[in-house]
BALO-819713 format. One record per atom (N, C-alpha, C, O, CB): residue in one letter; y, z, x. Coordinates in steps of 0.05 Angstrom, whole numbers, padded with zeros to 5 digits, always signed. Atoms other than C-alpha are relative to their C-alpha. Glycine has a CB too. Layout:
N
AYZX;...
This chain:
74
M-00019-00009+00024;M-00005+00004-00005;M+00029-00005+00017;M+00040+00017+00013;M-00006+00039-00013;P-00022+00007-00010;P+00061-00021+00037;P+00023+00020-00014;P+00027+00024-00038;P+00002-00032-00006;I-00031-00016+00010;I+00128+00026+00034;I+00022-00014+00013;I+00024-00026+00034;I+00005+00035+00010;T-00016+00008-00018;T+00185+00012+00038;T+00026+00025-00005;T+00030+00044-00020;T+00007-00035-00005;P-00018-00025-00004;P+00243+00049+00059;P+00026+00011-00016;P+00046-00004-00021;P+00009-00003+00026;T-00010+00002+00027;T+00278+00087+00006;T+00040+00007+00013;T+00060+00005-00001;T-00021+00030-00027;K-00021-00008-00008;K+00339+00110+00058;K+00005-00005+00024;K-00014-00005+00040;K+00003+00022-00005;T-00012+00012-00037;T+00386+00086+00128;T-00007+00026+00014;T-00001+00047+00003;T+00042-00009+00007;L-00009-00027-00020;L+00380+00138+00180;L+00014-00016+00020;L+00010-00035+00035;L-00028+00022+00017;I-00032+00008-00037;I+00448+00136+00229;I-00007+00012+00023;I-00005+00036+00029;I+00040+00018-00001;V+00003-00018-00019;V+00431+00148+00284;V+00029-00001+00017;V+00045-00020+00016;V-00027-00007+00017;T-00019+00001-00013;T+00483+00172+00331;T+00000+00002+00026;T-00021-00003+00037;T+00013+00013-00009;I+00019-00004-00045;I+00490+00188+00421;I+00023+00011-00015;I+00040+00000-00028;I-00008-00025+00042;G-00013-00029-00005;G+00517+00261+00420;G+00003+00000+00020;G+00006-00019+00035;G-00011+00024-00006;E-00006-00007-00030;E+00525+00304+00477;E-00016-00020+00018;E-00027-00040+00008;E-00009+00033+00009;E+00005+00006-00025;E+00503+00283+00542;E-00006-00035-00005;E-00004-00052+00012;E-00026+00020+00013;G+00019+00044+00009;G+00475+00203+00510;G-00015+00009-00008;G-00030+00001+00009;G-00016-00030+00025;V+00028-00017+00019;V+00416+00243+00468;V+00009-00011-00023;V+00029-00006-00036;V-00004+00038-00002;P-00007+00004+00038;P+00406+00207+00402;P+00001+00009-00023;P-00023+00017-00024;P-00008-00011-00012;V+00008-00027+00022;V+00410+00249+00331;V+00017-00022-00018;V+00036-00038-00021;V+00015+00042+00005;I-00013+00002+00032;I+00413+00239+00269;I+00013+00029-00024;I+00002+00049-00031;I-00028-00014-00016;G-00014-00004+00021;G+00456+00265+00220;G-00005+00021-00020;G+00014+00032-00032;G+00002-00020-00010;E+00012-00015+00027;E+00416+00306+00170;E-00027+00000+00007;E-00041-00019+00014;E+00003-00016-00031;P+00027-00004+00005;P+00354+00336+00169;P-00024-00016-00016;P-00026-00017-00040;P+00001+00021-00010;V+00015+00014+00006;V+00292+00292+00171;V-00030+00000-00008;V-00041-00012+00011;V+00005-00009+00014;R+00031+00005-00006;R+00209+00295+00148;R-00001-00023-00013;R+00006-00033-00034;R-00025+00022-00009;L+00033+00019+00006;L+00158+00249+00160;L-00025+00001-00014;L-00039+00021-00008;L-00013-00002+00020;I+00019-00010-00001;I+00103+00241+00126;I-00016-00028-00002;I-00009-00051-00007;I-00003+00023-00017;N+00021+00034+00010;N+00041+00190+00118;N-00002-00013-00023;N+00007+00000-00042;N-00030+00002+00002;P-00015+00007+00030;P+00046+00149+00060;P-00023+00007-00018;P-00024-00004-00040;P+00011-00035-00006;D+00027-00018+00016;D-00029+00195+00035;D+00022+00028-00011;D+00010+00047-00022;D-00033+00013+00031;G-00010-00024+00011;G+00033+00248+00017;G-00004+00013+00026;G+00016+00027+00028;G-00014+00012-00028;T-00001-00025-00005;T+00010+00292+00081;T+00030+00010+00037;T+00036-00005+00056;T-00041+00005+00004;P-00010+00002-00025;P+00052+00308+00142;P-00007-00011+00027;P-00028-00009+00039;P+00004+00018+00005;F-00011+00031-00029;F+00071+00258+00202;F-00014+00023+00017;F-00010+00048+00016;F+00049-00014+00012;G+00021-00028-00023;G+00014+00292+00262;G+00006-00018+00021;G-00008-00011+00040;G-00045+00008-00004;G-00011+00027-00019;G+00050+00221+00310;G+00000+00016+00018;G-00024+00017+00026;G+00028-00018-00003;V-00003-00012-00010;V+00074+00270+00356;V-00024+00006+00027;V-00041+00023+00023;V+00007+00012-00017;R+00021-00004-00016;R+00029+00269+00420;R-00003+00038+00012;R+00018+00039+00024;R+00006-00024+00026;K+00001-00010-00030;K+00020+00329+00464;K-00008+00005+00028;K-00029+00008+00042;K+00000+00010-00002;Q+00006+00002-00032;Q+00027+00332+00526;Q-00008+00032+00013;Q-00005+00051-00002;Q+00030-00014+00016;A+00017-00016+00002;A-00008+00386+00566;A+00009+00019+00014;A-00015+00019+00022;A-00021-00007+00004;A-00016-00018-00009;A+00031+00448+00605;A-00009+00003+00030;A-00028+00009+00044;A-00001+00026-00017;E+00008+00003-00033;E+00053+00435+00669;E-00002+00028+00008;E+00001+00047-00008;E+00024-00016+00020;A+00007-00030-00016;A+00039+00496+00718;A+00032+00018+00012;A+00047+00020+00032;A-00024-00010+00036;P-00035-00030-00006;P+00106+00549+00724;P+00000+00000+00040;P-00012+00011+00059;P-00015+00057-00017;L-00023-00005-00023;L+00139+00545+00784;L+00000+00028+00002;L-00005+00042-00018;L+00032-00010-00007;D+00000-00022-00006;D+00146+00613+00826;D+00018+00005+00014;D+00030-00015+00024;D-00018+00007+00007;A-00029-00011-00005;A+00202+00651+00852;A-00012-00001+00027;A-00010+00020+00040;A+00014+00032-00014;A+00012-00005-00028;A+00167+00637+00918;A+00013-00038+00015;A+00023-00043+00037;A-00045+00008-00003;S-00012+00025-00001;S+00184+00554+00906;S+00012-00002+00022;S+00018+00018+00035;S+00017-00006-00019;E-00019+00019-00023;E+00219+00509+00959;E+00012-00028-00013;E+00002-00046-00027;E-00023-00012+00028;L-00030+00028+00014;L+00282+00457+00939;L-00041-00014+00000;L-00059-00004-00013;L+00045-00025+00039;P+00017+00015-00002;P+00222+00404+00957;P-00020-00002-00026;P-00020-00019-00044;P-00012+00006+00024;A+00010-00009+00014;A+00175+00433+00920;A-00003-00005-00046;A-00019-00014-00062;A+00010+00020+00015;V-00007-00008+00018;V+00212+00453+00856;V+00006-00035-00012;V+00002-00043-00035;V+00023+00024+00006;T-00029+00038+00005;T+00258+00366+00861;T-00036-00006-00005;T-00044+00014-00018;T+00031-00029+00043;A+00026-00001-00009;A+00178+00346+00869;A-00003+00005-00040;A+00001-00007-00061;A-00012+00029+00031;K+00008-00010+00041;K+00159+00385+00798;K+00020-00012-00016;K+00010-00027-00032;K+00003+00040-00012;V-00027+00004+00017;V+00224+00369+00763;V-00009-00033-00009;V-00012-00037-00034;V+00036+00003+00023;N+00000+00022+00000;N+00210+00288+00776;N-00023-00001-00008;N-00026-00019-00026;N+00006-00011+00017;A+00022+00013+00019;A+00150+00284+00755;A-00003+00011-00032;A-00011-00004-00049;A-00029+00006+00014;I-00004-00004+00033;I+00155+00314+00688;I+00017-00023+00000;I+00006-00043-00009;I+00015+00030-00014;L-00016+00028+00016;L+00218+00259+00682;L-00011-00011+00001;L-00007-00030-00014;L+00021-00014+00005;A+00023+00037+00009;A+00161+00210+00691;A+00000+00002-00015;A+00016-00008-00031;A-00030-00011+00005;K+00015-00009+00028;K+00124+00240+00641;K+00013-00014-00020;K+00007-00035-00030;K+00002+00032-00008;L-00015-00001+00024;L+00175+00247+00593;L+00015-00036-00005;L+00026-00039-00027;L+00025+00028+00005;K-00007+00021+00000;K+00198+00162+00611;K-00022-00010-00007;K-00025-00015-00031;K+00012-00009+00020;T+00029+00006+00015;T+00124+00142+00606;T-00002+00006-00035;T-00009-00005-00055;T-00023+00023+00016;S+00004-00001+00032;S+00126+00170+00548;S+00004-00016-00026;S-00010-00024-00044;S+00012+00016-00006;G-00017+00012+00020;G+00180+00142+00512;G+00024+00010-00013;G+00042+00001-00028;G-00014-00006-00017;L-00029-00021+00005;L+00223+00209+00508;L+00026-00002+00006;L+00044+00004-00010;L-00002+00023+00013;L-00013+00001-00028;L+00266+00195+00569;L+00010-00027-00001;L-00008-00043+00002;L-00020+00006+00026;A-00008+00029+00000;A+00307+00129+00567;A+00012-00005+00038;A+00020-00027+00046;A+00029-00004-00030;
């Protein structure tokens, strides 16, 4: 059963260049169940206080790469 949109959502660019929808949105599947399309990301190992700057930088770069790969970050 094809579903036609019933409302146009306007996406604007908010603070720090982040896309924003100006009102709350609830996504549902065609059968009425909540949309579950969000992929869960594996938890990152926490950095401890003894970590040095290169280790922290490498960890942050790895997290950014995963976000870019998943499409959450441009």
